[in-house]
MMTF fields as JSON, N, C-alpha, C and O atoms, coordinates in Angstrom:
{
  "mmtfVersion": "1.0.0",
  "mmtfProducer": "UNKNOWN",
  "numBonds": 479,
  "numAtoms": 480,
  "numGroups": 120,
  "numChains": 1,
  "numModels": 1,
  "chainsPerModel": [1],
  "groupsPerChain": [120],
  "chainIdList": ["A"],
  "bondAtomList": [4, 2, 8, 6, 12, 10, 16, 14, 20, 18, 24, 22, 28, 26, 32, 30, 36, 34, 40, 38, 44, 42, 48, 46, 52, 50, 56, 54, 60, 58, 64, 62, 68, 66, 72, 70, 76, 74, 80, 78, 84, 82, 88, 86, 92, 90, 96, 94, 100, 98, 104, 102, 108, 106, 112, 110, 116, 114, 120, 118, 124, 122, 128, 126, 132, 130, 136, 134, 140, 138, 144, 142, 148, 146, 152, 150, 156, 154, 160, 158, 164, 162, 168, 166, 172, 170, 176, 174, 180, 178, 184, 182, 188, 186, 192, 190, 196, 194, 200, 198, 204, 202, 208, 206, 212, 210, 216, 214, 220, 218, 224, 222, 228, 226, 232, 230, 236, 234, 240, 238, 244, 242, 248, 246, 252, 250, 256, 254, 260, 258, 264, 262, 268, 266, 272, 270, 276, 274, 280, 278, 284, 282, 288, 286, 292, 290, 296, 294, 300, 298, 304, 302, 308, 306, 312, 310, 316, 314, 320, 318, 324, 322, 328, 326, 332, 330, 336, 334, 340, 338, 344, 342, 348, 346, 352, 350, 356, 354, 360, 358, 364, 362, 368, 366, 372, 370, 376, 374, 380, 378, 384, 382, 388, 386, 392, 390, 396, 394, 400, 398, 404, 402, 408, 406, 412, 410, 416, 414, 420, 418, 424, 422, 428, 426, 432, 430, 436, 434, 440, 438, 444, 442, 448, 446, 452, 450, 456, 454, 460, 458, 464, 462, 468, 466, 472, 470, 476, 474],
  "bondOrderList": [1, 1, 1, 1, 1, 1, 1, 1, 1, 1, 1, 1, 1, 1, 1, 1, 1, 1, 1, 1, 1, 1, 1, 1, 1, 1, 1, 1, 1, 1, 1, 1, 1, 1, 1, 1, 1, 1, 1, 1, 1, 1, 1, 1, 1, 1, 1, 1, 1, 1, 1, 1, 1, 1, 1, 1, 1, 1, 1, 1, 1, 1, 1, 1, 1, 1, 1, 1, 1, 1, 1, 1, 1, 1, 1, 1, 1, 1, 1, 1, 1, 1, 1, 1, 1, 1, 1, 1, 1, 1, 1, 1, 1, 1, 1, 1, 1, 1, 1, 1, 1, 1, 1, 1, 1, 1, 1, 1, 1, 1, 1, 1, 1, 1, 1, 1, 1, 1, 1],
  "groupList": [{"groupName": "MET", "atomNameList": ["N", "CA", "C", "O"], "elementList": ["N", "C", "C", "O"], "formalChargeList": [0, 0, 0, 0], "bondAtomList": [1, 0, 2, 1, 3, 2], "bondOrderList": [1, 1, 2], "singleLetterCode": "M", "chemCompType": "L-PEPTIDE LINKING"}, {"groupName": "ALA", "atomNameList": ["N", "CA", "C", "O"], "elementList": ["N", "C", "C", "O"], "formalChargeList": [0, 0, 0, 0], "bondAtomList": [1, 0, 2, 1, 3, 2], "bondOrderList": [1, 1, 2], "singleLetterCode": "A", "chemCompType": "L-PEPTIDE LINKING"}, {"groupName": "LEU", "atomNameList": ["N", "CA", "C", "O"], "elementList": ["N", "C", "C", "O"], "formalChargeList": [0, 0, 0, 0], "bondAtomList": [1, 0, 2, 1, 3, 2], "bondOrderList": [1, 1, 2], "singleLetterCode": "L", "chemCompType": "L-PEPTIDE LINKING"}, {"groupName": "SER", "atomNameList": ["N", "CA", "C", "O"], "elementList": ["N", "C", "C", "O"], "formalChargeList": [0, 0, 0, 0], "bondAtomList": [1, 0, 2, 1, 3, 2], "bondOrderList": [1, 1, 2], "singleLetterCode": "S", "chemCompType": "L-PEPTIDE LINKING"}, {"groupName": "PRO", "atomNameList": ["N", "CA", "C", "O"], "elementList": ["N", "C", "C", "O"], "formalChargeList": [0, 0, 0, 0], "bondAtomList": [1, 0, 2, 1, 3, 2], "bondOrderList": [1, 1, 2], "singleLetterCode": "P", "chemCompType": "L-PEPTIDE LINKING"}, {"groupName": "HIS", "atomNameList": ["N", "CA", "C", "O"], "elementList": ["N", "C", "C", "O"], "formalChargeList": [0, 0, 0, 0], "bondAtomList": [1, 0, 2, 1, 3, 2], "bondOrderList": [1, 1, 2], "singleLetterCode": "H", "chemCompType": "L-PEPTIDE LINKING"}, {"groupName": "ILE", "atomNameList": ["N", "CA", "C", "O"], "elementList": ["N", "C", "C", "O"], "formalChargeList": [0, 0, 0, 0], "bondAtomList": [1, 0, 2, 1, 3, 2], "bondOrderList": [1, 1, 2], "singleLetterCode": "I", "chemCompType": "L-PEPTIDE LINKING"}, {"groupName": "PHE", "atomNameList": ["N", "CA", "C", "O"], "elementList": ["N", "C", "C", "O"], "formalChargeList": [0, 0, 0, 0], "bondAtomList": [1, 0, 2, 1, 3, 2], "bondOrderList": [1, 1, 2], "singleLetterCode": "F", "chemCompType": "L-PEPTIDE LINKING"}, {"groupName": "VAL", "atomNameList": ["N", "CA", "C", "O"], "elementList": ["N", "C", "C", "O"], "formalChargeList": [0, 0, 0, 0], "bondAtomList": [1, 0, 2, 1, 3, 2], "bondOrderList": [1, 1, 2], "singleLetterCode": "V", "chemCompType": "L-PEPTIDE LINKING"}, {"groupName": "LYS", "atomNameList": ["N", "CA", "C", "O"], "elementList": ["N", "C", "C", "O"], "formalChargeList": [0, 0, 0, 0], "bondAtomList": [1, 0, 2, 1, 3, 2], "bondOrderList": [1, 1, 2], "singleLetterCode": "K", "chemCompType": "L-PEPTIDE LINKING"}, {"groupName": "ARG", "atomNameList": ["N", "CA", "C", "O"], "elementList": ["N", "C", "C", "O"], "formalChargeList": [0, 0, 0, 0], "bondAtomList": [1, 0, 2, 1, 3, 2], "bondOrderList": [1, 1, 2], "singleLetterCode": "R", "chemCompType": "L-PEPTIDE LINKING"}, {"groupName": "ASN", "atomNameList": ["N", "CA", "C", "O"], "elementList": ["N", "C", "C", "O"], "formalChargeList": [0, 0, 0, 0], "bondAtomList": [1, 0, 2, 1, 3, 2], "bondOrderList": [1, 1, 2], "singleLetterCode": "N", "chemCompType": "L-PEPTIDE LINKING"}, {"groupName": "TYR", "atomNameList": ["N", "CA", "C", "O"], "elementList": ["N", "C", "C", "O"], "formalChargeList": [0, 0, 0, 0], "bondAtomList": [1, 0, 2, 1, 3, 2], "bondOrderList": [1, 1, 2], "singleLetterCode": "Y", "chemCompType": "L-PEPTIDE LINKING"}, {"groupName": "CYS", "atomNameList": ["N", "CA", "C", "O"], "elementList": ["N", "C", "C", "O"], "formalChargeList": [0, 0, 0, 0], "bondAtomList": [1, 0, 2, 1, 3, 2], "bondOrderList": [1, 1, 2], "singleLetterCode": "C", "chemCompType": "L-PEPTIDE LINKING"}, {"groupName": "THR", "atomNameList": ["N", "CA", "C", "O"], "elementList": ["N", "C", "C", "O"], "formalChargeList": [0, 0, 0, 0], "bondAtomList": [1, 0, 2, 1, 3, 2], "bondOrderList": [1, 1, 2], "singleLetterCode": "T", "chemCompType": "L-PEPTIDE LINKING"}, {"groupName": "TRP", "atomNameList": ["N", "CA", "C", "O"], "elementList": ["N", "C", "C", "O"], "formalChargeList": [0, 0, 0, 0], "bondAtomList": [1, 0, 2, 1, 3, 2], "bondOrderList": [1, 1, 2], "singleLetterCode": "W", "chemCompType": "L-PEPTIDE LINKING"}, {"groupName": "ASP", "atomNameList": ["N", "CA", "C", "O"], "elementList": ["N", "C", "C", "O"], "formalChargeList": [0, 0, 0, 0], "bondAtomList": [1, 0, 2, 1, 3, 2], "bondOrderList": [1, 1, 2], "singleLetterCode": "D", "chemCompType": "L-PEPTIDE LINKING"}, {"groupName": "GLN", "atomNameList": ["N", "CA", "C", "O"], "elementList": ["N", "C", "C", "O"], "formalChargeList": [0, 0, 0, 0], "bondAtomList": [1, 0, 2, 1, 3, 2], "bondOrderList": [1, 1, 2], "singleLetterCode": "Q", "chemCompType": "L-PEPTIDE LINKING"}, {"groupName": "GLU", "atomNameList": ["N", "CA", "C", "O"], "elementList": ["N", "C", "C", "O"], "formalChargeList": [0, 0, 0, 0], "bondAtomList": [1, 0, 2, 1, 3, 2], "bondOrderList": [1, 1, 2], "singleLetterCode": "E", "chemCompType": "L-PEPTIDE LINKING"}, {"groupName": "GLY", "atomNameList": ["N", "CA", "C", "O"], "elementList": ["N", "C", "C", "O"], "formalChargeList": [0, 0, 0, 0], "bondAtomList": [1, 0, 2, 1, 3, 2], "bondOrderList": [1, 1, 2], "singleLetterCode": "G", "chemCompType": "PEPTIDE LINKING"}],
  "groupTypeList": [0, 1, 2, 1, 3, 4, 1, 2, 2, 5, 2, 6, 7, 8, 4, 0, 9, 0, 2, 10, 7, 6, 10, 9, 8, 2, 2, 11, 9, 12, 8, 2, 1, 2, 1, 1, 7, 13, 14, 15, 8, 2, 7, 7, 16, 9, 11, 16, 7, 7, 14, 17, 10, 17, 10, 5, 14, 18, 2, 10, 0, 2, 11, 17, 9, 6, 14, 12, 12, 9, 18, 17, 6, 1, 1, 1, 17, 9, 18, 2, 10, 1, 2, 18, 11, 16, 4, 3, 14, 2, 18, 9, 12, 1, 10, 18, 9, 12, 12, 0, 9, 10, 16, 11, 18, 16, 6, 12, 6, 6, 18, 14, 4, 18, 11, 4, 4, 19, 9, 4],
  "groupIdList": [1, 2, 3, 4, 5, 6, 7, 8, 9, 10, 11, 12, 13, 14, 15, 16, 17, 18, 19, 20, 21, 22, 23, 24, 25, 26, 27, 28, 29, 30, 31, 32, 33, 34, 35, 36, 37, 38, 39, 40, 41, 42, 43, 44, 45, 46, 47, 48, 49, 50, 51, 52, 53, 54, 55, 56, 57, 58, 59, 60, 61, 62, 63, 64, 65, 66, 67, 68, 69, 70, 71, 72, 73, 74, 75, 76, 77, 78, 79, 80, 81, 82, 83, 84, 85, 86, 87, 88, 89, 90, 91, 92, 93, 94, 95, 96, 97, 98, 99, 100, 101, 102, 103, 104, 105, 106, 107, 108, 109, 110, 111, 112, 113, 114, 115, 116, 117, 118, 119, 120],
  "secStructList": [7, 7, 7, 7, 7, 6, 6, 2, 2, 2, 2, 2, 2, 2, 2, 2, 2, 2, 2, 2, 2, 2, 2, 2, 2, 2, 2, 1, 2, 2, 2, 2, 2, 2, 2, 2, 2, 2, 2, 0, 0, 0, 0, 0, 1, 6, 6, 7, 2, 2, 2, 2, 2, 2, 2, 2, 2, 2, 2, 2, 2, 2, 2, 2, 2, 2, 2, 2, 2, 2, 2, 2, 2, 2, 2, 2, 2, 2, 2, 2, 2, 2, 2, 2, 2, 7, 2, 2, 2, 2, 2, 2, 2, 0, 0, 0, 0, 0, 7, 7, 7, 7, 6, 6, 7, 7, 7, 7, 7, 7, 7, 7, 7, 1, 1, 7, 6, 6, 7, 7],
  "xCoordList": [34.137, 32.745, 32.804, 32.655, 33.129, 32.899, 31.243, 30.439, 31.224, 30.185, 30.07, 30.979, 28.823, 28.908, 28.869, 28.434, 29.516, 29.631, 28.526, 27.767, 28.191, 27.242, 26.61, 25.514, 28.099, 27.444, 26.519, 25.524, 27.226, 26.394, 25.01, 23.988, 25.116, 23.729, 22.84, 21.662, 23.268, 22.253, 22.083, 21.132, 22.895, 22.738, 21.227, 20.41, 21.335, 20.286, 19.075, 18.042, 19.046, 17.492, 17.118, 16.074, 17.592, 17.008, 16.106, 15.01, 16.803, 15.581, 14.484, 13.323, 14.619, 13.619, 12.66, 11.476, 12.854, 11.711, 11.584, 10.642, 11.978, 11.531, 10.343, 9.261, 10.859, 9.845, 8.36, 7.283, 8.743, 7.524, 6.564, 5.338, 7.257, 6.761, 5.586, 4.363, 6.626, 5.871, 4.506, 3.369, 4.886, 3.92, 2.873, 1.818, 2.89, 2.017, 0.919, -0.311, 1.643, 0.998, 0.186, -0.99, 0.758, -0.06, -1.313, -2.442, -1.051, -1.922, -3.243, -4.106, -3.351, -3.861, -5.069, -4.89, -6.513, -7.901, -7.995, -8.408, -7.376, -7.983, -7.107, -7.398, -6.057, -4.981, -5.5, -5.347, -6.342, -6.738, -7.896, -7.918, -8.732, -10.255, -9.858, -10.436, -8.995, -8.48, -7.707, -8.117, -6.849, -6.51, -7.757, -7.903, -8.508, -9.657, -10.781, -11.7, -10.781, -11.851, -11.161, -11.692, -9.957, -8.904, -9.286, -9.543, -9.156, -8.784, -10.437, -10.755, -11.19, -12.809, -12.991, -13.349, -12.572, -12.963, -11.876, -12.116, -10.943, -10.158, -10.372, -10.163, -10.686, -11.04, -12.684, -12.997, -13.452, -14.887, -15.997, -17.186, -15.619, -16.954, -17.316, -16.475, -18.153, -19.351, -18.223, -17.504, -17.999, -17.12, -15.552, -14.786, -15.169, -13.844, -12.438, -12.57, -11.313, -10.546, -10.727, -11.142, -10.535, -10.262, -11.713, -11.785, -12.711, -13.821, -14.13, -14.964, -13.442, -12.948, -12.244, -12.388, -11.286, -10.058, -10.894, -10.697, -11.506, -12.437, -13.334, -13.297, -14.089, -15.296, -14.221, -14.732, -13.061, -12.58, -12.032, -12.086, -11.535, -10.719, -12.348, -12.456, -13.486, -14.703, -14.986, -15.251, -15.018, -15.276, -14.335, -14.776, -13.266, -12.25, -12.344, -11.991, -12.783, -13.019, -14.495, -14.71, -15.236, -16.561, -16.617, -17.424, -15.698, -15.489, -14.923, -15.361, -13.835, -12.924, -14.255, -14.524, -15.06, -16.243, -16.92, -16.936, -17.471, -18.054, -17.685, -18.366, -16.337, -15.223, -15.42, -15.648, -15.337, -15.254, -16.544, -16.627, -18.028, -19.228, -19.337, -19.94, -18.977, -19.394, -18.399, -18.91, -17.289, -16.697, -17.385, -17.344, -17.918, -18.675, -19.794, -20.46, -20.271, -21.653, -21.567, -22.387, -20.232, -19.756, -19.55, -19.899, -18.808, -18.413, -20.187, -20.513, -20.856, -22.059, -22.931, -23.478, -23.054, -23.855, -22.879, -23.484, -21.763, -20.849, -21.234, -21.021, -21.554, -21.857, -23.187, -23.283, -24.139, -25.725, -25.59, -26.091, -25.023, -25.369, -24.829, -25.344, -23.766, -22.977, -23.929, -24.004, -24.737, -25.413, -26.702, -27.451, -27.203, -28.57, -28.219, -29.201, -26.915, -26.615, -25.767, -25.414, -25.397, -24.785, -25.143, -24.743, -25.931, -26.327, -25.344, -25.544, -24.148, -23.083, -22.277, -21.904, -22.318, -21.972, -23.502, -23.427, -24.195, -25.507, -25.312, -25.432, -24.975, -24.668, -23.736, -23.842, -22.355, -21.591, -21.736, -21.166, -22.407, -22.702, -23.581, -23.151, -24.821, -25.644, -24.675, -24.705, -23.997, -23.042, -22.2, -22.42, -21.351, -20.779, -21.255, -20.94, -22.075, -22.646, -23.877, -24.082, -24.409, -25.708, -25.472, -26.227, -24.819, -24.434, -25.129, -25.34, -25.631, -26.738, -26.2, -25.138, -27.412, -26.305, -27.391, -28.568, -27.024, -28.245, -28.532, -28.044, -29.464, -30.286, -29.182, -29.147, -28.439, -27.507, -26.279, -25.615, -25.831, -24.571, -24.477, -25.561, -23.732, -23.597, -22.235, -21.241, -22.272, -21.869, -20.944, -21.581, -19.751, -18.887, -18.378, -17.76, -18.653, -17.836, -16.558, -16.781, -15.429, -14.315, -13.883, -13.322, -14.137, -13.171, -12.09, -11.942, -11.101, -9.552, -9.517, -10.342, -8.954, -8.495, -7.54, -6.585, -7.978, -7.268, -5.595, -4.799, -5.339, -3.995, -4.016, -4.326, -3.526, -3.048, -2.192, -1.402, -2.48, -1.51, -0.166, -0.008, 0.704, 1.966, 2.882, 4.058, 1.885, 2.069, 1.525, 0.309, 2.492, 1.609, 1.018, 0.376],
  "yCoordList": [-61.893, -61.113, -60.519, -60.999, -59.025, -58.175, -57.438, -57.084, -57.424, -56.926, -55.627, -54.944, -55.071, -53.23, -52.801, -53.423, -51.484, -51.151, -50.507, -50.161, -50.2, -49.63, -48.417, -47.99, -47.668, -46.227, -46.24, -45.565, -47.257, -47.426, -48.181, -48.225, -48.602, -49.599, -48.484, -48.79, -47.473, -46.892, -45.258, -44.49, -45.091, -44.46, -45.303, -44.765, -46.353, -47.001, -47.152, -46.768, -47.618, -48.253, -46.568, -46.287, -45.626, -44.348, -43.48, -42.933, -43.549, -42.915, -44.148, -43.739, -45.412, -46.24, -45.959, -46.024, -45.673, -45.795, -44.282, -44.09, -43.378, -41.978, -42.05, -41.476, -43.074, -43.013, -43.601, -43.229, -44.745, -45.385, -44.48, -44.453, -43.818, -42.867, -42.097, -42.061, -41.418, -40.237, -41.025, -40.622, -42.409, -42.836, -43.31, -43.563, -43.491, -44.035, -42.508, -42.459, -41.719, -40.344, -39.936, -39.667, -39.817, -39.477, -40.368, -39.895, -41.741, -42.481, -42.632, -43.476, -41.923, -42.098, -41.415, -40.449, -41.891, -41.443, -39.926, -38.964, -40.059, -38.036, -37.324, -36.149, -37.713, -36.707, -36.653, -35.653, -38.006, -38.123, -36.723, -35.686, -37.42, -36.533, -34.986, -34.234, -34.515, -33.083, -32.693, -31.643, -33.174, -33.002, -32.448, -31.381, -33.552, -33.718, -32.738, -32.532, -32.123, -31.004, -29.495, -28.393, -29.826, -28.531, -27.91, -26.8, -29.327, -29.306, -28.327, -27.255, -29.609, -28.807, -27.026, -26.161, -26.946, -25.249, -24.569, -23.488, -25.082, -23.784, -23.991, -22.92, -24.847, -25.12, -25.284, -24.885, -25.785, -26.398, -25.648, -25.595, -25.204, -24.808, -23.429, -22.732, -23.257, -21.826, -20.837, -20.299, -20.556, -19.741, -19.838, -19.263, -20.412, -20.825, -19.743, -18.802, -20.121, -18.908, -17.933, -16.778, -18.253, -17.029, -15.993, -14.764, -16.955, -15.863, -15.159, -14.253, -15.564, -14.54, -13.563, -12.6, -13.769, -12.88, -12.028, -10.882, -11.972, -11.477, -10.46, -9.252, -10.99, -10.252, -9.363, -8.368, -9.618, -8.713, -7.347, -6.262, -7.458, -6.48, -5.63, -4.455, -6.54, -5.513, -4.894, -3.698, -5.481, -4.419, -3.417, -2.325, -3.448, -2.66, -1.212, -0.088, -1.475, -0.653, 0.192, 1.404, -0.764, -0.124, 0.737, 1.665, 0.443, 1.147, 2.579, 3.663, 2.374, 3.873, 4.461, 5.526, 4.163, 4.333, 5.701, 6.902, 4.896, 5.54, 6.687, 7.67, 6.396, 7.683, 8.664, 9.693, 8.433, 9.79, 10.295, 11.39, 9.393, 10.04, 10.823, 11.893, 10.465, 10.919, 12.637, 13.676, 12.563, 13.633, 14.72, 15.95, 13.924, 15.215, 15.285, 16.151, 14.941, 15.051, 16.18, 17.096, 16.151, 16.843, 18.393, 19.432, 18.126, 19.439, 20.08, 21.265, 19.27, 20.014, 20.58, 21.669, 20.184, 20.558, 22.151, 23.223, 22.111, 23.131, 23.96, 25.049, 24.275, 24.598, 25.239, 26.444, 24.588, 24.725, 25.662, 26.784, 25.167, 26.428, 28.011, 29.078, 27.834, 29.479, 29.712, 30.94, 29.21, 29.595, 29.927, 30.536, 29.556, 30.062, 31.018, 31.624, 31.512, 32.484, 33.64, 34.528, 33.702, 34.627, 35.123, 34.443, 36.348, 36.558, 36.191, 35.287, 36.993, 37.363, 35.707, 35.555, 34.986, 33.397, 33.156, 32.327, 33.501, 32.794, 33.37, 32.758, 34.729, 35.506, 35.141, 35.267, 34.525, 34.051, 32.591, 32.268, 31.852, 30.317, 30.749, 30.508, 31.396, 31.59, 32.148, 31.454, 33.037, 33.757, 32.449, 32.058, 31.806, 31.177, 29.273, 28.718, 28.826, 27.867, 27.845, 27.189, 28.675, 29.184, 30.109, 29.98, 30.927, 31.953, 33.041, 33.796, 33.339, 34.425, 35.985, 36.432, 36.578, 38.362, 39.281, 38.95, 40.467, 41.582, 42.024, 41.732, 42.804, 43.537, 44.317, 44.368, 44.799, 45.862, 45.293, 45.987, 43.9, 43.34, 42.455, 41.916, 42.177, 41.046, 40.443, 41.055, 39.311, 38.224, 37.633, 37.184, 37.456, 36.797, 35.627, 35.774, 34.505, 33.015, 32.914, 33.09, 32.646, 32.574, 31.28, 31.091, 30.314, 28.855, 28.614, 28.914, 27.988, 27.768, 26.458, 25.734, 25.927, 24.291, 24.099, 24.809, 22.944, 21.828, 21.859, 22.232, 21.427, 21.617, 22.51, 22.189, 23.616, 24.667, 23.882, 22.989, 24.388, 23.808, 24.556, 25.772, 23.686, 23.491, 23.202, 23.389, 22.771, 22.153, 21.126, 21.01, 20.166, 18.779, 18.389, 17.344],
  "zCoordList": [-18.419, -18.348, -17.041, -15.917, -17.575, -16.032, -15.918, -16.781, -14.562, -14.085, -13.986, -13.515, -14.462, -14.745, -13.024, -12.056, -13.141, -11.53, -11.192, -12.097, -9.77, -9.32, -9.47, -9.106, -10.458, -10.611, -12.093, -12.356, -12.943, -14.331, -13.835, -14.519, -12.894, -13.393, -12.25, -12.065, -11.648, -11.199, -12.345, -12.202, -13.112, -14.336, -15.351, -16.099, -15.056, -16.159, -15.469, -16.017, -14.425, -13.396, -13.127, -13.717, -12.534, -12.112, -13.465, -13.34, -14.521, -15.876, -15.778, -15.776, -15.705, -16.085, -14.809, -15.139, -13.484, -12.84, -12.72, -11.951, -13.03, -13.456, -14.468, -14.353, -15.739, -16.635, -16.458, -16.923, -15.543, -14.851, -14.019, -14.128, -13.255, -12.603, -13.366, -13.231, -14.341, -15.342, -15.812, -15.571, -16.637, -17.247, -16.365, -16.945, -15.142, -14.453, -13.981, -13.958, -13.747, -13.49, -14.528, -14.281, -16.001, -17.185, -17.19, -17.057, -17.356, -17.547, -16.303, -16.546, -15.179, -14.269, -14.825, -15.566, -14.489, -14.841, -14.479, -15.127, -12.995, -13.172, -13.672, -13.9, -13.926, -15.066, -16.318, -17.019, -16.829, -17.886, -18.157, -18.82, -17.241, -17.231, -17.175, -17.96, -16.379, -16.158, -17.392, -17.887, -17.924, -19.341, -20.339, -20.935, -20.253, -21.494, -21.038, -21.831, -19.834, -19.295, -19.381, -19.52, -19.264, -19.76, -21.368, -21.834, -21.905, -23.899, -24.217, -24.731, -23.476, -23.994, -23.775, -24.575, -22.327, -21.829, -22.754, -23.292, -22.886, -23.891, -25.257, -25.827, -26.037, -27.251, -27.822, -28.944, -27.088, -28.012, -26.925, -27.239, -25.914, -24.885, -25.652, -26.22, -25.607, -26.156, -25.549, -26.391, -24.288, -23.802, -24.069, -23.296, -24.931, -24.896, -24.347, -23.564, -24.902, -24.031, -25.537, -25.434, -26.29, -27.602, -27.565, -27.543, -27.568, -26.916, -25.732, -25.716, -24.655, -23.903, -23.844, -23.092, -24.772, -24.9, -25.897, -25.494, -26.695, -27.83, -27.038, -27.274, -26.145, -25.376, -24.271, -23.758, -23.969, -23.109, -23.894, -23.314, -25.161, -26.221, -26.026, -25.673, -26.346, -26.898, -25.744, -25.863, -24.331, -23.086, -23.106, -22.748, -23.391, -23.028, -24.162, -23.807, -25.28, -26.787, -26.044, -26.029, -25.554, -25.419, -24.034, -23.996, -22.752, -21.768, -22.245, -21.859, -23.184, -23.836, -24.468, -23.912, -25.322, -25.634, -24.755, -25.022, -23.571, -22.683, -21.991, -21.701, -21.73, -21.461, -21.855, -21.219, -23.559, -24.592, -24.328, -23.771, -24.78, -24.607, -23.121, -23.035, -22.469, -21.137, -21.104, -20.683, -21.521, -21.645, -22.995, -23.001, -23.935, -24.888, -24.215, -24.781, -23.488, -22.705, -22.053, -22.119, -21.178, -20.191, -20.595, -20.033, -21.856, -22.482, -23.601, -23.537, -24.288, -24.827, -23.266, -23.443, -22.293, -21.016, -20.795, -20.797, -20.663, -20.061, -21.529, -20.996, -22.68, -23.361, -23.267, -23.497, -22.975, -23.526, -21.922, -21.843, -20.995, -19.657, -20.157, -19.824, -20.958, -21.389, -22.386, -22.441, -23.246, -24.167, -23.672, -24.435, -22.216, -21.585, -20.769, -20.342, -20.263, -19.273, -19.853, -19.077, -21.217, -21.624, -22.894, -23.839, -23.212, -24.31, -25.336, -26.148, -25.284, -26.111, -27.134, -28.297, -26.174, -26.191, -27.084, -27.992, -26.975, -27.928, -29.468, -30.529, -29.234, -30.684, -31.153, -32.373, -30.738, -30.978, -31.553, -32.595, -30.935, -31.737, -33.175, -34.303, -32.91, -33.839, -34.996, -36.012, -35.033, -36.237, -36.7, -37.846, -35.995, -36.314, -37.034, -38.087, -35.891, -36.667, -37.847, -38.868, -37.296, -38.452, -39.308, -40.272, -39.399, -40.465, -40.257, -41.206, -38.946, -39.084, -38.805, -38.372, -39.249, -39.327, -38.981, -39.125, -38.512, -38.139, -39.567, -40.659, -39.175, -40.124, -41.387, -42.616, -40.34, -41.393, -41.946, -42.716, -41.59, -42.065, -43.179, -43.403, -43.811, -44.775, -44.652, -44.261, -44.983, -44.641, -45.577, -46.53, -45.691, -46.844, -46.036, -44.981, -46.556, -46.235, -47.483, -48.68, -46.992, -47.692, -47.294, -46.214, -48.177, -47.68, -48.292, -49.476, -47.515, -47.515, -48.121, -47.562, -48.947, -49.258, -48.233, -47.916, -47.728, -46.77, -46.919, -46.057, -48.077, -48.278, -50.115, -51.262, -49.46, -50.585, -51.653, -51.35, -53.152, -54.005, -54.058, -53.944, -54.236, -54.237, -52.498, -52.185, -51.824, -50.754, -50.225, -50.071, -49.85, -49.596, -48.269, -48.163]
}
């Protein structure tokens, strides 16, 4: 009966020591408590990971809307200043938006379809 070589014994016992070490670490009460806490926070909490992602996406969309409305307000204020200060701009605005006319004028409104026949 031949004895196993030291290299072969080393290959057998090192993985077993590593497995014991890994098992000891994983069964540590603090590691188990940390794993339970992380699982609870990620999946079961009121403010879980998925809810936070959804809220972050919603916040990003709301910030985009804020930017859009600020631009719209700035454009409306610019138009208002132009209407208050320039009578020709006021007349143009009244004619285009409200179809107003002078007493000696006639207005003809010609509407064109968005997609003319024969063109997609």
